[in-house]
Structure formats: C-alpha cells, structure tokens
A tleap script that builds the chain and sets N, CA, C and O, in Angstrom:
source leaprc.protein.ff14SB
mol = sequence {
  NMET GLU ILE ASP ASN PRO ASP VAL VAL ALA
  GLU VAL THR ALA VAL PHE ASP ALA TYR GLU
  THR ALA LEU LEU ALA ASN ASP SER ALA ILE
  LEU ASP ALA MET PHE MET GLN SER GLY GLN
  VAL VAL ARG TYR GLY VAL ALA GLU VAL GLN
  TYR GLY ILE ASP GLU VAL ARG ARG PHE ARG
  ALA ALA GLN LYS PRO PHE GLU ARG ARG LEU
  SER ARG THR VAL ILE THR ALA TYR GLY ARG
  ASP VAL ALA ILE ALA SER THR LEU PHE HIE
  ARG PRO ASP PHE PRO GLY GLN VAL GLY ARG
  GLN MET GLN THR TRP VAL ARG THR GLN HIE
  GLY TRP ARG VAL ALA ALA ALA HIE VAL SER
  MET MET ASP GLY THR GLU SER SER LYS CGLY
}
set mol.1.N position { 23.738 7.806 29.751 }
set mol.1.CA position { 23.451 7.886 28.325 }
set mol.1.C position { 21.939 7.852 28.132 }
set mol.1.O position { 21.227 7.052 28.740 }
set mol.2.N position { 21.485 8.726 27.286 }
set mol.2.CA position { 20.065 8.775 26.969 }
set mol.2.C position { 19.754 7.739 25.884 }
set mol.2.O position { 20.440 7.672 24.863 }
set mol.3.N position { 18.725 6.944 26.116 }
set mol.3.CA position { 18.280 5.944 25.145 }
set mol.3.C position { 17.000 6.464 24.485 }
set mol.3.O position { 16.077 6.910 25.166 }
set mol.4.N position { 16.957 6.401 23.174 }
set mol.4.CA position { 15.775 6.737 22.373 }
set mol.4.C position { 15.315 8.180 22.497 }
set mol.4.O position { 14.127 8.447 22.674 }
set mol.5.N position { 16.257 9.107 22.404 }
set mol.5.CA position { 15.872 10.511 22.286 }
set mol.5.C position { 14.956 10.624 21.068 }
set mol.5.O position { 15.347 10.219 19.974 }
set mol.6.N position { 13.743 11.166 21.233 }
set mol.6.CA position { 12.787 11.187 20.116 }
set mol.6.C position { 13.294 11.899 18.864 }
set mol.6.O position { 12.981 11.483 17.749 }
set mol.7.N position { 14.076 12.970 19.035 }
set mol.7.CA position { 14.606 13.683 17.873 }
set mol.7.C position { 15.599 12.812 17.103 }
set mol.7.O position { 15.588 12.790 15.872 }
set mol.8.N position { 16.452 12.098 17.830 }
set mol.8.CA position { 17.442 11.235 17.192 }
set mol.8.C position { 16.746 10.068 16.489 }
set mol.8.O position { 17.092 9.730 15.357 }
set mol.9.N position { 15.774 9.458 17.152 }
set mol.9.CA position { 15.030 8.350 16.532 }
set mol.9.C position { 14.357 8.830 15.245 }
set mol.9.O position { 14.370 8.120 14.239 }
set mol.10.N position { 13.772 10.020 15.270 }
set mol.10.CA position { 13.125 10.556 14.065 }
set mol.10.C position { 14.140 10.786 12.945 }
set mol.10.O position { 13.864 10.474 11.786 }
set mol.11.N position { 15.313 11.330 13.283 }
set mol.11.CA position { 16.355 11.553 12.270 }
set mol.11.C position { 16.794 10.244 11.637 }
set mol.11.O position { 16.886 10.143 10.413 }
set mol.12.N position { 17.064 9.249 12.456 }
set mol.12.CA position { 17.562 7.975 11.931 }
set mol.12.C position { 16.457 7.231 11.187 }
set mol.12.O position { 16.728 6.555 10.194 }
set mol.13.N position { 15.235 7.346 11.649 }
set mol.13.CA position { 14.116 6.732 10.916 }
set mol.13.C position { 14.028 7.326 9.513 }
set mol.13.O position { 13.818 6.595 8.545 }
set mol.14.N position { 14.185 8.625 9.397 }
set mol.14.CA position { 14.118 9.274 8.083 }
set mol.14.C position { 15.251 8.806 7.176 }
set mol.14.O position { 15.021 8.518 6.001 }
set mol.15.N position { 16.469 8.725 7.704 }
set mol.15.CA position { 17.592 8.297 6.863 }
set mol.15.C position { 17.478 6.799 6.544 }
set mol.15.O position { 17.856 6.377 5.451 }
set mol.16.N position { 16.969 6.002 7.472 }
set mol.16.CA position { 16.739 4.583 7.216 }
set mol.16.C position { 15.711 4.419 6.088 }
set mol.16.O position { 15.893 3.589 5.197 }
set mol.17.N position { 14.636 5.207 6.129 }
set mol.17.CA position { 13.623 5.147 5.069 }
set mol.17.C position { 14.215 5.561 3.720 }
set mol.17.O position { 13.894 4.966 2.691 }
set mol.18.N position { 15.071 6.571 3.726 }
set mol.18.CA position { 15.728 6.998 2.483 }
set mol.18.C position { 16.655 5.900 1.953 }
set mol.18.O position { 16.750 5.688 0.744 }
set mol.19.N position { 17.333 5.211 2.865 }
set mol.19.CA position { 18.194 4.091 2.479 }
set mol.19.C position { 17.346 3.004 1.800 }
set mol.19.O position { 17.724 2.485 0.750 }
set mol.20.N position { 16.216 2.668 2.396 }
set mol.20.CA position { 15.353 1.626 1.827 }
set mol.20.C position { 14.856 2.024 0.444 }
set mol.20.O position { 14.817 1.192 -0.463 }
set mol.21.N position { 14.478 3.284 0.273 }
set mol.21.CA position { 14.040 3.769 -1.031 }
set mol.21.C position { 15.160 3.623 -2.057 }
set mol.21.O position { 14.925 3.159 -3.172 }
set mol.22.N position { 16.364 4.014 -1.687 }
set mol.22.CA position { 17.512 3.885 -2.597 }
set mol.22.C position { 17.835 2.425 -2.887 }
set mol.22.O position { 18.196 2.079 -4.012 }
set mol.23.N position { 17.707 1.570 -1.880 }
set mol.23.CA position { 17.981 0.144 -2.063 }
set mol.23.C position { 17.037 -0.453 -3.100 }
set mol.23.O position { 17.473 -1.151 -4.016 }
set mol.24.N position { 15.736 -0.176 -2.953 }
set mol.24.CA position { 14.759 -0.752 -3.881 }
set mol.24.C position { 14.866 -0.139 -5.274 }
set mol.24.O position { 14.475 -0.767 -6.258 }
set mol.25.N position { 15.391 1.078 -5.366 }
set mol.25.CA position { 15.630 1.712 -6.668 }
set mol.25.C position { 16.969 1.290 -7.260 }
set mol.25.O position { 17.297 1.654 -8.389 }
set mol.26.N position { 17.747 0.515 -6.489 }
set mol.26.CA position { 19.081 0.084 -6.894 }
set mol.26.C position { 19.962 1.290 -7.244 }
set mol.26.O position { 20.706 1.271 -8.224 }
set mol.27.N position { 19.859 2.330 -6.424 }
set mol.27.CA position { 20.622 3.554 -6.631 }
set mol.27.C position { 21.943 3.445 -5.876 }
set mol.27.O position { 22.048 3.863 -4.723 }
set mol.28.N position { 22.942 2.883 -6.535 }
set mol.28.CA position { 24.214 2.609 -5.868 }
set mol.28.C position { 24.934 3.885 -5.439 }
set mol.28.O position { 25.674 3.859 -4.455 }
set mol.29.N position { 24.744 4.986 -6.135 }
set mol.29.CA position { 25.405 6.239 -5.745 }
set mol.29.C position { 24.874 6.731 -4.401 }
set mol.29.O position { 25.657 7.127 -3.537 }
set mol.30.N position { 23.573 6.711 -4.219 }
set mol.30.CA position { 22.997 7.139 -2.943 }
set mol.30.C position { 23.374 6.151 -1.847 }
set mol.30.O position { 23.743 6.566 -0.748 }
set mol.31.N position { 23.290 4.864 -2.122 }
set mol.31.CA position { 23.652 3.862 -1.114 }
set mol.31.C position { 25.101 4.009 -0.700 }
set mol.31.O position { 25.419 3.922 0.486 }
set mol.32.N position { 25.975 4.231 -1.655 }
set mol.32.CA position { 27.391 4.443 -1.352 }
set mol.32.C position { 27.566 5.643 -0.427 }
set mol.32.O position { 28.329 5.579 0.537 }
set mol.33.N position { 26.873 6.722 -0.712 }
set mol.33.CA position { 26.990 7.940 0.098 }
set mol.33.C position { 26.454 7.746 1.509 }
set mol.33.O position { 26.826 8.488 2.419 }
set mol.34.N position { 25.589 6.765 1.702 }
set mol.34.CA position { 25.011 6.536 3.021 }
set mol.34.C position { 25.909 5.703 3.941 }
set mol.34.O position { 25.622 5.561 5.130 }
set mol.35.N position { 26.983 5.161 3.395 }
set mol.35.CA position { 27.964 4.452 4.215 }
set mol.35.C position { 29.098 5.410 4.571 }
set mol.35.O position { 29.405 6.330 3.813 }
set mol.36.N position { 29.711 5.189 5.722 }
set mol.36.CA position { 30.906 5.953 6.057 }
set mol.36.C position { 31.948 5.691 4.972 }
set mol.36.O position { 32.122 4.555 4.530 }
set mol.37.N position { 32.616 6.712 4.563 }
set mol.37.CA position { 33.634 6.595 3.516 }
set mol.37.C position { 34.951 6.243 4.197 }
set mol.37.O position { 35.860 7.065 4.305 }
set mol.38.N position { 35.023 4.997 4.650 }
set mol.38.CA position { 36.109 4.601 5.537 }
set mol.38.C position { 36.513 3.156 5.310 }
set mol.38.O position { 35.716 2.333 4.860 }
set mol.39.N position { 37.750 2.867 5.625 }
set mol.39.CA position { 38.229 1.488 5.612 }
set mol.39.C position { 37.692 0.673 6.779 }
set mol.39.O position { 37.807 -0.553 6.777 }
set mol.40.N position { 37.107 1.334 7.776 }
set mol.40.CA position { 36.573 0.614 8.933 }
set mol.40.C position { 35.154 0.101 8.728 }
set mol.40.O position { 34.657 -0.652 9.565 }
set mol.41.N position { 34.487 0.485 7.645 }
set mol.41.CA position { 33.129 0.001 7.388 }
set mol.41.C position { 33.161 -1.516 7.213 }
set mol.41.O position { 34.047 -2.058 6.553 }
set mol.42.N position { 32.183 -2.192 7.814 }
set mol.42.CA position { 32.038 -3.639 7.649 }
set mol.42.C position { 30.597 -3.913 7.252 }
set mol.42.O position { 29.667 -3.383 7.860 }
set mol.43.N position { 30.411 -4.752 6.216 }
set mol.43.CA position { 29.080 -5.186 5.814 }
set mol.43.C position { 29.118 -6.687 5.585 }
set mol.43.O position { 29.833 -7.183 4.715 }
set mol.44.N position { 28.330 -7.404 6.388 }
set mol.44.CA position { 28.162 -8.843 6.190 }
set mol.44.C position { 26.843 -9.044 5.465 }
set mol.44.O position { 25.784 -8.705 5.992 }
set mol.45.N position { 26.903 -9.591 4.265 }
set mol.45.CA position { 25.706 -9.828 3.486 }
set mol.45.C position { 25.258 -11.272 3.599 }
set mol.45.O position { 25.847 -12.068 4.330 }
set mol.46.N position { 24.207 -11.594 2.865 }
set mol.46.CA position { 23.650 -12.950 2.889 }
set mol.46.C position { 24.696 -13.968 2.436 }
set mol.46.O position { 24.806 -15.047 3.019 }
set mol.47.N position { 25.457 -13.631 1.406 }
set mol.47.CA position { 26.422 -14.593 0.855 }
set mol.47.C position { 27.772 -13.962 0.568 }
set mol.47.O position { 28.549 -14.493 -0.225 }
set mol.48.N position { 28.061 -12.831 1.206 }
set mol.48.CA position { 29.309 -12.146 0.935 }
set mol.48.C position { 29.706 -11.303 2.141 }
set mol.48.O position { 28.908 -11.085 3.052 }
set mol.49.N position { 30.943 -10.837 2.132 }
set mol.49.CA position { 31.490 -10.023 3.216 }
set mol.49.C position { 32.265 -8.874 2.594 }
set mol.49.O position { 33.025 -9.071 1.646 }
set mol.50.N position { 32.072 -7.680 3.124 }
set mol.50.CA position { 32.843 -6.530 2.654 }
set mol.50.C position { 33.502 -5.846 3.854 }
set mol.50.O position { 32.858 -5.587 4.871 }
set mol.51.N position { 34.778 -5.563 3.714 }
set mol.51.CA position { 35.543 -4.787 4.682 }
set mol.51.C position { 36.024 -3.533 3.971 }
set mol.51.O position { 36.787 -3.613 3.009 }
set mol.52.N position { 35.585 -2.388 4.438 }
set mol.52.CA position { 35.983 -1.115 3.852 }
set mol.52.C position { 35.025 -0.663 2.770 }
set mol.52.O position { 34.358 -1.473 2.127 }
set mol.53.N position { 34.969 0.644 2.579 }
set mol.53.CA position { 34.021 1.219 1.627 }
set mol.53.C position { 34.305 0.783 0.197 }
set mol.53.O position { 33.371 0.686 -0.599 }
set mol.54.N position { 35.550 0.518 -0.158 }
set mol.54.CA position { 35.841 0.091 -1.530 }
set mol.54.C position { 35.185 -1.246 -1.848 }
set mol.54.O position { 34.657 -1.430 -2.945 }
set mol.55.N position { 35.212 -2.184 -0.899 }
set mol.55.CA position { 34.555 -3.479 -1.130 }
set mol.55.C position { 33.042 -3.316 -1.160 }
set mol.55.O position { 32.370 -3.995 -1.937 }
set mol.56.N position { 32.489 -2.432 -0.332 }
set mol.56.CA position { 31.041 -2.177 -0.364 }
set mol.56.C position { 30.663 -1.608 -1.729 }
set mol.56.O position { 29.657 -2.016 -2.309 }
set mol.57.N position { 31.445 -0.682 -2.241 }
set mol.57.CA position { 31.173 -0.098 -3.572 }
set mol.57.C position { 31.179 -1.159 -4.668 }
set mol.57.O position { 30.294 -1.177 -5.524 }
set mol.58.N position { 32.174 -2.042 -4.644 }
set mol.58.CA position { 32.235 -3.096 -5.668 }
set mol.58.C position { 31.012 -4.008 -5.581 }
set mol.58.O position { 30.450 -4.401 -6.603 }
set mol.59.N position { 30.606 -4.340 -4.358 }
set mol.59.CA position { 29.412 -5.166 -4.176 }
set mol.59.C position { 28.187 -4.464 -4.754 }
set mol.59.O position { 27.434 -5.061 -5.524 }
set mol.60.N position { 27.986 -3.212 -4.390 }
set mol.60.CA position { 26.811 -2.455 -4.851 }
set mol.60.C position { 26.790 -2.347 -6.378 }
set mol.60.O position { 25.723 -2.441 -6.986 }
set mol.61.N position { 27.928 -2.154 -6.990 }
set mol.61.CA position { 27.995 -1.988 -8.443 }
set mol.61.C position { 27.504 -3.232 -9.183 }
set mol.61.O position { 27.042 -3.128 -10.320 }
set mol.62.N position { 27.596 -4.395 -8.561 }
set mol.62.CA position { 27.206 -5.650 -9.207 }
set mol.62.C position { 25.779 -6.080 -8.880 }
set mol.62.O position { 25.312 -7.090 -9.407 }
set mol.63.N position { 25.078 -5.342 -8.025 }
set mol.63.CA position { 23.758 -5.766 -7.583 }
set mol.63.C position { 22.675 -5.501 -8.618 }
set mol.63.O position { 22.757 -4.555 -9.401 }
set mol.64.N position { 21.663 -6.353 -8.604 }
set mol.64.CA position { 20.492 -6.218 -9.464 }
set mol.64.C position { 19.306 -5.772 -8.605 }
set mol.64.O position { 19.272 -6.058 -7.408 }
set mol.65.N position { 18.337 -5.079 -9.198 }
set mol.65.CA position { 17.157 -4.649 -8.436 }
set mol.65.C position { 16.375 -5.843 -7.895 }
set mol.65.O position { 16.408 -6.933 -8.467 }
set mol.66.N position { 15.680 -5.627 -6.798 }
set mol.66.CA position { 14.816 -6.653 -6.204 }
set mol.66.C position { 13.703 -5.967 -5.441 }
set mol.66.O position { 13.717 -4.753 -5.242 }
set mol.67.N position { 12.734 -6.772 -5.014 }
set mol.67.CA position { 11.618 -6.272 -4.213 }
set mol.67.C position { 11.695 -6.880 -2.834 }
set mol.67.O position { 12.188 -7.995 -2.663 }
set mol.68.N position { 11.206 -6.143 -1.845 }
set mol.68.CA position { 11.081 -6.693 -0.505 }
set mol.68.C position { 10.102 -5.841 0.290 }
set mol.68.O position { 9.803 -4.700 -0.060 }
set mol.69.N position { 9.621 -6.433 1.364 }
set mol.69.CA position { 8.717 -5.770 2.292 }
set mol.69.C position { 9.336 -5.871 3.670 }
set mol.69.O position { 9.825 -6.935 4.048 }
set mol.70.N position { 9.327 -4.782 4.430 }
set mol.70.CA position { 9.890 -4.763 5.780 }
set mol.70.C position { 8.816 -5.028 6.824 }
set mol.70.O position { 7.637 -4.745 6.609 }
set mol.71.N position { 9.239 -5.573 7.951 }
set mol.71.CA position { 8.353 -5.717 9.113 }
set mol.71.C position { 9.185 -5.636 10.386 }
set mol.71.O position { 10.390 -5.891 10.379 }
set mol.72.N position { 8.532 -5.285 11.452 }
set mol.72.CA position { 9.128 -5.239 12.790 }
set mol.72.C position { 10.404 -4.386 12.845 }
set mol.72.O position { 11.382 -4.752 13.498 }
set mol.73.N position { 10.374 -3.268 12.163 }
set mol.73.CA position { 11.524 -2.365 12.178 }
set mol.73.C position { 11.602 -1.651 13.521 }
set mol.73.O position { 10.607 -1.124 14.019 }
set mol.74.N position { 12.799 -1.644 14.099 }
set mol.74.CA position { 13.048 -0.971 15.374 }
set mol.74.C position { 14.281 -0.096 15.211 }
set mol.74.O position { 15.332 -0.566 14.776 }
set mol.75.N position { 14.148 1.169 15.559 }
set mol.75.CA position { 15.274 2.093 15.579 }
set mol.75.C position { 15.538 2.431 17.043 }
set mol.75.O position { 14.647 2.923 17.735 }
set mol.76.N position { 16.752 2.171 17.519 }
set mol.76.CA position { 17.125 2.473 18.898 }
set mol.76.C position { 18.314 3.416 18.878 }
set mol.76.O position { 19.352 3.120 18.287 }
set mol.77.N position { 18.143 4.567 19.540 }
set mol.77.CA position { 19.215 5.563 19.608 }
set mol.77.C position { 19.945 5.428 20.935 }
set mol.77.O position { 19.332 5.255 21.989 }
set mol.78.N position { 21.265 5.511 20.860 }
set mol.78.CA position { 22.129 5.459 22.041 }
set mol.78.C position { 22.870 6.789 22.108 }
set mol.78.O position { 23.869 6.985 21.415 }
set mol.79.N position { 22.384 7.694 22.936 }
set mol.79.CA position { 22.922 9.036 22.953 }
set mol.79.C position { 22.445 9.786 21.726 }
set mol.79.O position { 21.398 9.463 21.165 }
set mol.80.N position { 23.213 10.796 21.299 }
set mol.80.CA position { 22.808 11.628 20.165 }
set mol.80.C position { 23.512 11.262 18.860 }
set mol.80.O position { 23.173 11.791 17.801 }
set mol.81.N position { 24.500 10.347 18.934 }
set mol.81.CA position { 25.333 10.133 17.752 }
set mol.81.C position { 25.422 8.706 17.250 }
set mol.81.O position { 26.128 8.446 16.276 }
set mol.82.N position { 24.717 7.758 17.894 }
set mol.82.CA position { 24.752 6.357 17.466 }
set mol.82.C position { 23.339 5.785 17.548 }
set mol.82.O position { 22.605 6.051 18.500 }
set mol.83.N position { 22.972 5.000 16.543 }
set mol.83.CA position { 21.673 4.327 16.555 }
set mol.83.C position { 21.800 2.997 15.827 }
set mol.83.O position { 22.652 2.823 14.956 }
set mol.84.N position { 20.938 2.069 16.202 }
set mol.84.CA position { 20.881 0.759 15.555 }
set mol.84.C position { 19.509 0.623 14.895 }
set mol.84.O position { 18.480 0.854 15.530 }
set mol.85.N position { 19.505 0.251 13.628 }
set mol.85.CA position { 18.269 -0.049 12.907 }
set mol.85.C position { 18.201 -1.558 12.716 }
set mol.85.O position { 19.113 -2.162 12.152 }
set mol.86.N position { 17.123 -2.156 13.185 }
set mol.86.CA position { 16.909 -3.604 13.057 }
set mol.86.C position { 15.586 -3.816 12.343 }
set mol.86.O position { 14.589 -3.171 12.668 }
set mol.87.N position { 15.576 -4.713 11.376 }
set mol.87.CA position { 14.327 -4.976 10.657 }
set mol.87.C position { 14.322 -6.398 10.118 }
set mol.87.O position { 15.372 -7.006 9.908 }
set mol.88.N position { 13.146 -6.900 9.905 }
set mol.88.CA position { 12.958 -8.145 9.153 }
set mol.88.C position { 12.523 -7.752 7.757 }
set mol.88.O position { 11.906 -6.705 7.566 }
set mol.89.N position { 12.845 -8.596 6.773 }
set mol.89.CA position { 12.378 -8.327 5.419 }
set mol.89.C position { 11.936 -9.614 4.749 }
set mol.89.O position { 12.368 -10.713 5.096 }
set mol.90.N position { 11.059 -9.433 3.776 }
set mol.90.CA position { 10.442 -10.565 3.072 }
set mol.90.C position { 10.564 -10.293 1.576 }
set mol.90.O position { 10.110 -9.267 1.070 }
set mol.91.N position { 11.193 -11.245 0.881 }
set mol.91.CA position { 11.395 -11.110 -0.558 }
set mol.91.C position { 10.620 -12.183 -1.283 }
set mol.91.O position { 10.714 -13.356 -0.922 }
set mol.92.N position { 9.845 -11.810 -2.311 }
set mol.92.CA position { 9.075 -12.817 -3.052 }
set mol.92.C position { 9.959 -13.847 -3.744 }
set mol.92.O position { 9.504 -14.956 -4.021 }
set mol.93.N position { 11.222 -13.502 -4.030 }
set mol.93.CA position { 12.123 -14.447 -4.680 }
set mol.93.C position { 12.772 -15.409 -3.679 }
set mol.93.O position { 13.554 -16.274 -4.075 }
set mol.94.N position { 12.455 -15.267 -2.386 }
set mol.94.CA position { 12.913 -16.192 -1.348 }
set mol.94.C position { 11.720 -16.676 -0.529 }
set mol.94.O position { 11.640 -16.394 0.667 }
set mol.95.N position { 10.784 -17.408 -1.160 }
set mol.95.CA position { 9.596 -17.847 -0.420 }
set mol.95.C position { 9.980 -18.768 0.741 }
set mol.95.O position { 10.911 -19.567 0.640 }
set mol.96.N position { 9.246 -18.638 1.835 }
set mol.96.CA position { 9.511 -19.492 2.993 }
set mol.96.C position { 10.699 -19.049 3.827 }
set mol.96.O position { 11.081 -19.739 4.772 }
set mol.97.N position { 11.292 -17.900 3.489 }
set mol.97.CA position { 12.427 -17.390 4.262 }
set mol.97.C position { 12.133 -15.975 4.741 }
set mol.97.O position { 11.357 -15.239 4.131 }
set mol.98.N position { 12.758 -15.623 5.825 }
set mol.98.CA position { 12.671 -14.261 6.331 }
set mol.98.C position { 14.093 -13.718 6.437 }
set mol.98.O position { 15.006 -14.411 6.886 }
set mol.99.N position { 14.261 -12.479 6.020 }
set mol.99.CA position { 15.559 -11.835 6.108 }
set mol.99.C position { 15.666 -10.992 7.365 }
set mol.99.O position { 14.671 -10.517 7.912 }
set mol.100.N position { 16.911 -10.820 7.806 }
set mol.100.CA position { 17.187 -9.986 8.979 }
set mol.100.C position { 18.258 -8.977 8.586 }
set mol.100.O position { 19.228 -9.313 7.906 }
set mol.101.N position { 18.072 -7.747 9.020 }
set mol.101.CA position { 19.036 -6.698 8.697 }
set mol.101.C position { 19.260 -5.823 9.919 }
set mol.101.O position { 18.307 -5.391 10.567 }
set mol.102.N position { 20.510 -5.567 10.229 }
set mol.102.CA position { 20.864 -4.624 11.286 }
set mol.102.C position { 21.912 -3.671 10.735 }
set mol.102.O position { 22.838 -4.078 10.034 }
set mol.103.N position { 21.750 -2.401 11.064 }
set mol.103.CA position { 22.702 -1.380 10.650 }
set mol.103.C position { 23.064 -0.530 11.863 }
set mol.103.O position { 22.197 -0.157 12.654 }
set mol.104.N position { 24.336 -0.232 11.999 }
set mol.104.CA position { 24.789 0.733 12.989 }
set mol.104.C position { 24.978 2.060 12.270 }
set mol.104.O position { 25.804 2.174 11.364 }
set mol.105.N position { 24.206 3.062 12.679 }
set mol.105.CA position { 24.271 4.398 12.104 }
set mol.105.C position { 25.014 5.317 13.068 }
set mol.105.O position { 24.768 5.282 14.273 }
set mol.106.N position { 25.920 6.137 12.544 }
set mol.106.CA position { 26.639 7.103 13.371 }
set mol.106.C position { 26.502 8.488 12.744 }
set mol.106.O position { 26.473 8.644 11.524 }
set mol.107.N position { 26.419 9.483 13.621 }
set mol.107.CA position { 26.342 10.865 13.148 }
set mol.107.C position { 27.774 11.314 12.797 }
set mol.107.O position { 28.684 11.213 13.620 }
set mol.108.N position { 27.954 11.802 11.579 }
set mol.108.CA position { 29.250 12.310 11.134 }
set mol.108.C position { 29.092 13.781 10.758 }
set mol.108.O position { 27.991 14.329 10.822 }
set mol.109.N position { 30.175 14.405 10.373 }
set mol.109.CA position { 30.094 15.799 9.927 }
set mol.109.C position { 29.269 15.933 8.657 }
set mol.109.O position { 28.851 17.037 8.306 }
set mol.110.N position { 29.026 14.812 7.956 }
set mol.110.CA position { 28.243 14.805 6.722 }
set mol.110.C position { 26.825 14.278 6.939 }
set mol.110.O position { 26.081 14.093 5.976 }
set mol.111.N position { 26.449 14.037 8.190 }
set mol.111.CA position { 25.127 13.492 8.494 }
set mol.111.C position { 25.236 12.049 8.959 }
set mol.111.O position { 26.331 11.558 9.234 }
set mol.112.N position { 24.108 11.378 9.044 }
set mol.112.CA position { 24.061 9.988 9.504 }
set mol.112.C position { 24.617 9.069 8.424 }
set mol.112.O position { 24.272 9.198 7.249 }
set mol.113.N position { 25.491 8.127 8.835 }
set mol.113.CA position { 26.093 7.177 7.903 }
set mol.113.C position { 26.124 5.790 8.529 }
set mol.113.O position { 26.211 5.655 9.750 }
set mol.114.N position { 26.053 4.758 7.689 }
set mol.114.CA position { 26.161 3.373 8.148 }
set mol.114.C position { 27.634 3.065 8.392 }
set mol.114.O position { 28.477 3.257 7.516 }
set mol.115.N position { 27.928 2.584 9.601 }
set mol.115.CA position { 29.292 2.181 9.950 }
set mol.115.C position { 29.453 0.670 9.859 }
set mol.115.O position { 30.543 0.172 9.576 }
set mol.116.N position { 28.358 -0.061 10.101 }
set mol.116.CA position { 28.391 -1.528 10.049 }
set mol.116.C position { 26.997 -2.026 9.712 }
set mol.116.O position { 25.996 -1.424 10.100 }
set mol.117.N position { 26.945 -3.136 8.982 }
set mol.117.CA position { 25.661 -3.714 8.592 }
set mol.117.C position { 25.776 -5.225 8.534 }
set mol.117.O position { 26.836 -5.779 8.245 }
set mol.118.N position { 24.659 -5.877 8.816 }
set mol.118.CA position { 24.594 -7.336 8.744 }
set mol.118.C position { 23.248 -7.705 8.129 }
set mol.118.O position { 22.201 -7.219 8.555 }
set mol.119.N position { 23.296 -8.570 7.121 }
set mol.119.CA position { 22.096 -9.059 6.449 }
set mol.119.C position { 22.181 -10.576 6.413 }
set mol.119.O position { 23.213 -11.138 6.045 }
set mol.120.N position { 21.093 -11.238 6.798 }
set mol.120.CA position { 21.075 -12.699 6.754 }
set mol.120.C position { 19.656 -13.191 6.498 }
set mol.120.O position { 18.691 -12.439 6.632 }
set mol.121.N position { 19.546 -14.437 6.136 }
set mol.121.CA position { 18.244 -15.078 5.875 }
set mol.121.C position { 18.107 -16.295 6.772 }
set mol.121.O position { 19.098 -16.901 7.180 }
set mol.122.N position { 16.851 -16.645 7.075 }
set mol.122.CA position { 16.586 -17.875 7.808 }
set mol.122.C position { 15.272 -18.460 7.306 }
set mol.122.O position { 14.435 -17.757 6.740 }
set mol.123.N position { 15.113 -19.757 7.526 }
set mol.123.CA position { 13.873 -20.413 7.155 }
set mol.123.C position { 12.744 -19.930 8.054 }
set mol.123.O position { 12.966 -19.600 9.219 }
set mol.124.N position { 11.536 -19.890 7.511 }
set mol.124.CA position { 10.371 -19.578 8.306 }
set mol.124.C position { 9.899 -18.155 8.147 }
set mol.124.O position { 10.318 -17.430 7.245 }
set mol.125.N position { 9.017 -17.778 9.048 }
set mol.125.CA position { 8.489 -16.413 9.076 }
set mol.125.C position { 8.696 -15.876 10.474 }
set mol.125.O position { 8.942 -16.636 11.410 }
set mol.126.N position { 8.595 -14.559 10.618 }
set mol.126.CA position { 8.829 -13.989 11.938 }
set mol.126.C position { 7.821 -14.486 12.965 }
set mol.126.O position { 8.150 -14.568 14.149 }
set mol.127.N position { 6.601 -14.822 12.546 }
set mol.127.CA position { 5.606 -15.276 13.527 }
set mol.127.C position { 5.887 -16.680 14.021 }
set mol.127.O position { 5.454 -17.051 15.112 }
set mol.128.N position { 6.612 -17.473 13.228 }
set mol.128.CA position { 6.900 -18.848 13.675 }
set mol.128.C position { 8.244 -18.973 14.370 }
set mol.128.O position { 8.597 -20.051 14.848 }
set mol.129.N position { 9.012 -17.858 14.433 }
set mol.129.CA position { 10.354 -17.914 15.018 }
set mol.129.C position { 10.469 -17.012 16.240 }
set mol.129.O position { 11.531 -16.442 16.489 }
set mol.130.N position { 9.386 -16.876 17.007 }
set mol.130.CA position { 9.327 -16.095 18.240 }
set mol.130.C position { 10.533 -15.434 18.582 }
set mol.130.O position { 10.592 -14.748 19.603 }
savepdb mol mol.pdb
quit
C-alpha cells in the first residue's frame, strides 16, 4: 500500500479545507453533503454521539456558529481511496483547552466523504501536552 501519495494528500487537503470553511460558516447543507450518506457514518463529538447520517443531520441543524483556529494539521493517505485528517483546534470560547479532531475520509463515486469523525477537548495547549 502506498502511503501519502502526493496527489491524494492534495485532494484530501482541499476537501478538508472546504469542510473547515463550511464549518465556520455554519453551512449545514455543505457539511451534510461532505459526510457519507449512510447509516454506517459515526461521529463522536465533544458532548454527543451520532450513528448514521440522519443523526449527524439533526446535530448539524441545531448547531450555532463559532470561531476556531487550527494547528498541527496532518493529512495521511492510505492508498488512493482512504485518508485520515488529524488536527488540533483552539476556540476562544474554551480558554485553556485544546480541541482534537480526526476524520476518516473515503473516496466515493461522489468524491471524498467523511465516513467517521471524532472531536474532543482536553485541558492545556498542544505545546504543554507533548
């Protein structure tokens, strides 16, 4: 298996950036389209859990806009059809905490889609948590 094919990393980086733009714009329609339209989708959030695209949609519909800054983003491609996006995030409304986000992206007939995601928070900053 080829790890980090540059073309695949570039594709997933672009879709990850588009996801972040939609997230900060609170564009639930675009965010919904970026997830696999499947009952197998899993998203673990900071304080909630969604199984299947219907639960992800309900969660997104209730969300309010927020601000955040990303750091230490890593996109790793596994072959041509699977990639993992890992990033830390910092929100001004959560001072003293750092967020962690991982997404599994898969290539589908409709393009790259999120199959699984995990979001969590921890005390501290990335520099103090080696």
